[in-house]
C-alpha positions in Angstrom: 4.0 -2.1 -2.8 4.0 1.5 -1.9 5.6 4.0 0.5 2.7 5.9 2.1 3.6 9.2 3.7 1.6 11.3 6.1 2.2 14.9 7.4 1.5 16.7 10.6 -1.2 18.8 8.8 -3.1 15.7 7.7 -1.9 15.2 4.1 -1.3 11.7 2.7 0.4 10.5 -0.4 1.7 7.1 -1.7 4.4 6.4 -4.2 5.4 3.1 -5.7 8.3 1.5 -3.8 10.2 1.0 -7.1 10.6 4.8 -7.5 12.9 4.8 -4.5 15.2 2.1 -5.9 18.1 4.4 -6.9 18.6 6.7 -3.9 21.6 9.0 -4.2 24.0 9.6 -1.3 22.6 13.1 -1.0 19.0 11.8 -0.9 16.0 12.2 -3.3 12.8 14.1 -3.0 10.0 12.0 -1.3 7.3 14.6 -1.0 6.8 18.3 -1.6 5.7 20.0 1.7 3.5 23.0 2.1 5.0 25.8 4.2 4.6 25.1 7.9 4.0 21.3 7.4 6.2 18.4 8.4 6.7 14.9 7.1 6.4 12.7 10.2 5.3 9.2 9.1 6.2 6.7 6.4 4.6 3.2 6.1 5.0 0.4 3.6 1.5 -0.4 2.2 0.1 -3.0 -0.2 -2.4 -0.7 -2.1 -5.4 -2.4 -0.4 -4.8 -1.5 3.3 -6.7 0.8 5.6 -5.1 4.0 6.8 -5.9 5.6 10.2 -5.0 9.1 11.2 -5.3 10.3 14.9 -5.1 13.9 16.0 -4.0 15.8 19.1 -7.5 17.1 19.8 -8.9 13.5 19.9 -10.2 12.9 16.4 -9.5 9.9 14.1 -10.4 8.9 10.6 -10.1 5.4 8.9 -10.2 5.2 5.1 -9.3 2.8 2.4 -5.9 3.2 0.8 -7.5 3.0 -2.6 -8.8 6.5 -2.0 -5.2 7.8 -2.3 -4.0 7.6 -5.9 -0.4 6.7 -6.4 1.7 9.7 -7.4 5.3 10.6 -8.3 7.8 11.4 -5.6 7.8 15.2 -6.2 4.1 15.8 -5.4 2.3 17.1 -2.3 -0.3 14.4 -1.6 -4.0 14.8 -0.7 -6.0 15.6 2.4 -6.4 12.7 4.7 -8.4 14.5 7.5 -9.8 17.9 7.9 -8.3 19.7 10.9 -9.7 22.6 12.9 -7.9 25.3 14.9 -4.6 24.2 16.3 -5.2 20.5 15.8 -2.5 18.2 14.2 -1.9 14.6 13.5 -0.1 12.7 16.2 -0.5 9.1 15.1 -0.8 7.1 11.8 -1.5 3.4 11.6 -1.9 1.0 8.6 -3.5 -2.4 8.7 -5.2 -5.0 6.6 -8.8 -4.7 5.7 -9.8 -8.0 7.4 -12.5 -8.7 10.0 -10.1 -10.6 12.2 -7.7 -7.7 12.2 -10.4 -5.2 13.2 -11.7 -7.5 15.9 -8.4 -8.6 17.4 -6.4 -5.4 17.4 -7.0 -2.2 19.3 -5.9 1.5 19.3 -4.2 2.5 22.5 -4.9 6.2 23.4 -2.7 7.9 26.0 -3.4 11.6 26.9 -1.0 14.3 28.1 -2.1 13.9 31.8 -1.4 10.2 31.9 -4.8 8.7 31.2 -5.3 5.9 28.7 -7.4 3.1 27.3 -7.7 0.7 24.4 -10.5 0.6 21.9 -11.0 -2.1 19.2 -10.3 -1.1 15.7 -13.7 -2.2 14.6 -15.2 0.6 16.8 -13.8 3.1 14.3 -16.1 3.3 11.2 -14.7 3.2 7.7 -15.1 6.7 6.3 -14.2 8.7 3.2 -10.9 10.4 3.0 -10.7 14.1 4.0 -13.6 14.1 6.5 -13.7 15.4 10.1 -13.3 11.9 11.6 -14.8 10.6 14.8 -14.0 11.0 18.5 -11.3 8.7 19.9 -11.7 9.8 23.5 -13.5 12.2 25.8 -11.0 15.1 26.0 -11.3 17.3 29.1 -9.0 19.5 31.3 -8.5 16.4 33.5 -7.3 14.2 30.7 -5.4 16.7 28.6 -5.1 16.2 24.9 -4.0 13.1 23.1 -0.2 12.6 23.5 0.1 9.3 21.6 -2.0 6.7 19.7 -0.6 3.3 18.9 -2.1 0.1 17.4 -1.8 -2.8 19.8 -1.7 -6.4 18.6 -1.4 -9.7 20.5 2.4 -9.4 20.1 2.6 -6.2 22.2 3.1 -7.1 25.8 4.2 -3.9 27.5 4.0 -0.1 27.0 6.6 2.4 28.1 5.4 6.0 28.9 7.8 8.9 29.2 7.2 12.4 30.4 8.5 15.9 29.8 10.5 15.9 33.0 12.3 12.7 32.2 10.1 10.2 34.2 9.2 6.9 32.7 7.1 3.8 33.6 6.7 0.4 32.0 3.4 -1.5 32.4 1.8 -4.6 31.0 -0.8 -4.3 28.3 -3.6 -6.3 30.1 -7.3 -6.0 30.9 -6.5 -4.9 34.5 -3.9 -2.3 33.7 -5.2 -0.8 30.4 -8.9 -1.7 29.9 -10.7 -2.0 26.5 -13.4 0.7 26.4 -15.6 2.5 23.9 -14.5 5.5 21.9 -16.3 8.3 23.8 -14.7 7.6 27.2 -11.8 9.1 29.2 -9.9 6.0 30.1 -8.2 5.3 33.4 -5.1 6.8 35.1 -2.0 5.0 33.9 0.6 7.4 35.3 0.3 10.1 37.8 1.6 13.5 36.6 3.5 16.0 38.7 3.0 19.7 38.4 3.8 21.1 34.9 4.6 17.5 33.7 2.9 15.7 30.8 3.3 12.6 28.6 5.5 13.2 25.6 6.4 9.7 24.3 4.9 6.2 24.2 6.6 3.0 23.0 5.3 -0.6 22.7 7.4 -3.7 23.3 7.1 -6.6 20.9 7.3 -10.2 21.9 9.7 -11.9 19.5 8.6 -15.3 18.1 10.9 -18.2 19.0 12.8 -19.7 16.2 13.7 -23.4 16.3 
């Protein structure tokens, strides 16, 4: 297996898990970062998964993990998505390349102004790495830009949305509360924002399986 890393500026790299076996107390280098970039995600991958990057300005790209060649720890990685202007990556998801996974799981998009929706993963086309990606939502002044993007499975029952001023709500992930819509739509109002407030964090709850 591999540790696949993604940065704020859209770079992706993967390194064999065995190269992290002997970690010193002071730590070891996992990636070389360009000036102004940040490492923000690390996922365990199989080498045959699909990787999805989602950006603040509402773009997303899904590509095969095989397009990212394995490299040593002290390397920079390769471009996962081409960004324009002030755009940056706000979400990274990894999932199996299986029809049932694409048909049964969805991507939850929540914007800064509290609007949201779900869209099935199969609605996001498989593309080549380093492209411009496709639209995840209709971004307008009313919606604000994308604050969070999370993959939702059948185990996820609730979502917790938190705002800049310290407010939070918890709501069920259901057809009535968060509908499943197509990519180029705005979604529905999930949380009403006060003046100068906006969504800053989103978390999903997981239903634990019972053990006998």
